[in-house]
Structures are given as structure tokens and as C-alpha cells.
N, C-alpha and C positions, 0 to 999 in steps of 0.2 A: 573401574579404578583401580591401579596396580599400588601396592604398597611396597616402599622401599624396605620393610623389614621383613623380606624373604632373603635372605644374603647366604652366602657361602663366608664364613668364618675359619681365620685361620690364626691359631695362637703363635706368636713367635717366641722364642729364645731372647733370655734377658741380654740384649746388647745394645750398646748407643742408637738413642731414635733412628738418627738419620745421619749415616758415617759419609757426609758430603763436605765439600769445601763450603766456607762462607759465600753467601751472595752477596752481589753488589745491592747497593740502594738504589733502588728500580721503582718505576710507577709503570701503569697501564692505563692507555687511555681510553681500550675497549676491553675493560676487565668484564672477565664472565661472572663477576662474584654476584650470587644473590643474596646473600646474608654474612655478616658477622656477627659472633655472639662473644659477651665477655659475661661470666656468672659467676657468684660467690654462694655457697651454701652454708648456713648456721644453726647451732640450736635454735629448735622452734620457739617463735615467740607468738603466743597466742593472742595477743592485743592485735596485731598486725592483718587479724582477719574481721576486724571491726571498724567502721568509721571512725570513732573516735581515737581507736590505736594507732591508724596509720596518719591521722591527720597531722602530729609532730614532722613525721617523716616528708609530706606533701608539702607542709611549709619549708624545709630545708630544701627543697629541689623545686619549688615553685617558680624560681626566675629562669632555670633549665628547661622545665615539663609543668606547662600552665595549665594542663587538661589531664583529668583523672577519669577513667572509666572504671567499675566493679563487675567482675567476671565470677561467675559461679560455675562451679562443675562439679557432679554430682559423683561419687565414689562409691561404688558397689562392693562389698564382701562376701565372701563366701566361706561357709563353714562344711567342712569335712566331716561327717560323721557315718555309722553303720550304712545308712541308707545312700551313702554317696554324699557328692558336693550339694549343698543348698545355699540359695541365696541369704546373707545376712542383712544386718539392719543397713541403709544407704546414709551415707553423710556429705553434707554440703563443703566444697573447699573455696576459699576465697581467694581470689588475688586482684590485684589492681594494675593496669596499664594508666604507665603516666606516659604521656606524649606531647609534642610540640610541632609547630609549623616544618621545622628542619626534616621531619620524616624518621625521628628518632625513637624508640619507644624503652622504657624501663618498667619491667612486669615484678611487681614485687608481691612473693606469698609470705606463709609463714614461717618458712626456713630457707627463703630462696629470692635473690635479686639478679636480675637478667638485664643486659645493655642488647639492645638489638638494632641493627643497622641494614636496610634492603640497600636500594639504588638510592640512595640519600648517605652514603660511605663515602668521605671524602680525602679520607688515608687516616693511617695508624696515628698520627699525632694527634690530629682532632678529634677519635674515636676514644684514645688515652685518655684523653683531657674530661671528658664525658664520663667515662666511667672512672677516673678518679674523684669527681663531683661526687657520684653515686656513693662510692665507697666513703669519703667524708662524711656524707649524710648519715649512711647506715651506723657509723661510729659514733654520730653526736648523739644520734636516739638509743644508743645503748647497746648496739651488739657487739658481745662479747669477745667471740672465736669465729674464725671462718674452719669450717670443715672440709670445703672442696673447692676449689678456684678451676676454671676451665674456660678455653678460648676455643672457639670453633669458628672457621671459616667454610661456607658452603659455595661453590662454584659450577654453575648450570653452562655448558658450552654446547649451545643450539647449532642446529647441522645449519647450513647454507641453503638457501631457496633453491630446491632444481638438486641438490649434491646430498643425496644420503651418506652418512656416516662421514662428512668431511672433517669431522674431529680425527679422525684416524691421522690426519696430516701434522695435526698440532700439539701432540702429546707422545712422547715417548714410548716405544714398545714395552718395555717393563711395566709401563704404569697400565698399557690397554691389555696385556695379558693375550690368551691364543686368541681370545673371540673378536680382538680388534685385530688379528692380524688378516694376512692375505688368504689364507686357508677359508675363510668365512666369507660370502661373499656379501655387499654392501646391502644386496637386499632381501639377504637369508635374516639377517640378525633381528630381532625384535628386544630382548635386552640380555644384560648380563652386569651383575653386581658381585663385587666382591667386597668384604671388609677382612681388615688385618688390624691386631692387635699388639702391640709393643709395650717394653716397660723398659727403666734404668732408672737406678740407683742414681740418686740425686749429689754426684760428683762432677768433678770437671767443669765441661762447659755447662752443666745442667745443675749446676751447684746452687742451693739456697731454699729450696721446696721442702717442707715437712718429711716427707716421702718419697716413695718411688715415681719419677715422672712416667705417666702412661699416654699413650696415643692410641685412637681409634682411626684408622684410615677406611673409607668407603669409595671406591671408583667401578664407574662402568658404564654400560651404554643404558639409557632409558627411554621409554616410548610417551608419545605424547599422554597427558592427563594423570602422569606416574605422581600420588602423593608423597610430599617428600616431609619428615619432621621437622620442624622448625620452630622458632618464636618469633613471628606465627608461623602455623605451617605454611606450606609454599605446594602449589601444582605447577606441575612441566607443561608448558605450551607447547613445545614443538619438541621432536625426538633430539637427545641430547645426550653429551658424555657428563657425568656427575662426578666430583671430586670433591669428597667432604672430608675435611681435615680438622681433627677434635685434640688436644692437647688438655691435661687437665692432670691436676694431682688431687689425692683425697688423703687427709691426712688433720690432726689438729695443729693449728697456729693461730698466735694471736690476732686479732682484728687490728694490724696495723697498716694504714694507709700506703706508705712507702714500700713495705715489704711486698705487700700485696701487686703494687703497682709492678715492680719489680718482677713478679711471676708472671704479670702478664705480659711483658715487654718479653721474658725469654722464651714464654710457649710462642710469642707470634714471632719470634727469629726463626724457631724450629719449623715454624708452619712457613714461613716466607722461603726458607732454603728448599723446602721439600716441593713447594710449586714451581720456583723459578729452575731446579733441574729438572720438573717433570716435562718442561717446553719443549718441543724443537725448535728449530731454527722459524720454521714457516710460522708455526706458534707464537714466537716472542712477536713476529712482524702482524699477525693476524689480530693479537690483542692488543699492540700497539706498544711493546715494551721499549720504555728508553731508562738508561740509565742516568742517574742526578750525576752530579759533578759534586 
């Protein structure tokens, strides 16, 4: 099994995230979206790791997420001394998975809350409405501040049966890079993954967030059985082209539901704009792109 964390990373200069025209209001009938995520991080609330401490939040979200499961993850620490690194004490980290019959998941930890949708994703309006409910519930139980707000859309475009690297026809050459060009035979390409980091001050069309708006863009060819970090983690079932768009801000801001929701919409607009630009005309047809009136 291959891991996506083996990447080539390029640090970009501080220029606008995407110097692109606005995209139209569009929908995809055959979207390659594998996972949509919206996350807030906040100062640690120790009681969230206990049954009694999470109960008020579960009650506030019960109508939307009627089911809850506990997850324990063992975290190992390492101490570096004269004899070299040695394993330190282990500690359990507790998270809670709140789910419903619509395929949505809210994962709550001592300092994070993440809304996740996979194939159940029905559109940004519905997703934003549930995220608003999650934010309102967190505010209700006393979360005082947001330290990080992030929006991530992860797409996996699978090869057509019997047509290796068919995704080369669906994405622009700038996104494919040299590994996706004609100089590399389709049957020779095993994998190629690139990560680019961007940062821009919160001004002009990015105004509003409390600090620089950042983006991590990962894209490239991934083979079958590649492990993709996500919430929950994903595994690629067929050779595919991965396009992982993550826009976020790290900075203290009051836990105001309206402001955080505005940030979500702002970041989603940047992601939407990039994905629309990334497609060729054949890609728009393949993914069933329709511009809404």
C-alpha cells in the first residue's frame, strides 16, 4: 500500500491564491468528489474526552446526528537523550464520531470538530447548512474561540475501464505537469504526486479572515491501493488522478457562527474556482458539468 505523504513540495511566493476569473454557478452530475471536509480547531476542552463532557454537545446535535461512537487512538511520545531517542509514555486520545443515515459524519475531539461527507455530498448549500448547525452547537456548549478554519475538497478521478491514464484528457496540462504529458507513455506511469503551498494576505477578495489565507494543493497520478489521508482515511480502488484542494486560515478569531460560515463560503469559492479552471472541455463533459441559470 502506498502513502500519499511521499510528495514533492514547492513553496509559492505570496501572491493571490488563484489569479482566475470567477467561475459560473455549476454542478457536476458525475463528480469525482471523494470527500468534502470543513473543520474548526479551538482551545482544548478536556471534558470533550469524557462521556459526561461530550453529552451536552451530543444533545445539541442529536436531531441531525442520532448515533455516536467513541474512538481511542494511542499517541506515543519520544524523548531524545544522550543515548538517543527512546519511547516515552503513551497516552490515549479520545474522539467521538457522530453519524446519521444520510452518510454525514461529525468528528469531535478535545480541540477539533470536523464535518465530513463522501458520496452522500449533495451540494455546498446542504453541506454549509449542516456545518452551521455544528458551529452553533459548539458555541452553545461554550467553545470560546476558533484557532483554525479549513475547507478541503478531495477528488479522485478513476481511469476508464481499459483506458489507462484516461484522466489526461480531463484536466489541463498545467495541472497534469510533465508526468502527465505525452513524453511519458501511459503504460509507464506508476505514480506522480505534487504539493504546492500558497499564502495570501486577507485583503481584496480574501478579506475577512484574521490572518493570511493559505492553501495546500496536491495533485497527480496515484495507483490502486494508495492510502489517502482523510476523515475517515480513503483507499484508491483503481488507478486514478487525485486533486486535493485544501484552503485554510490559522489565527485567533471569536467563535462567531456567521463569521465562520462566511469564511467557509469564501474558501469554498476559491476551491470551486480552481476546480472549474482545471477541467478541459472533455473533462467538463465527462464529469457532467452544467451551468445553473
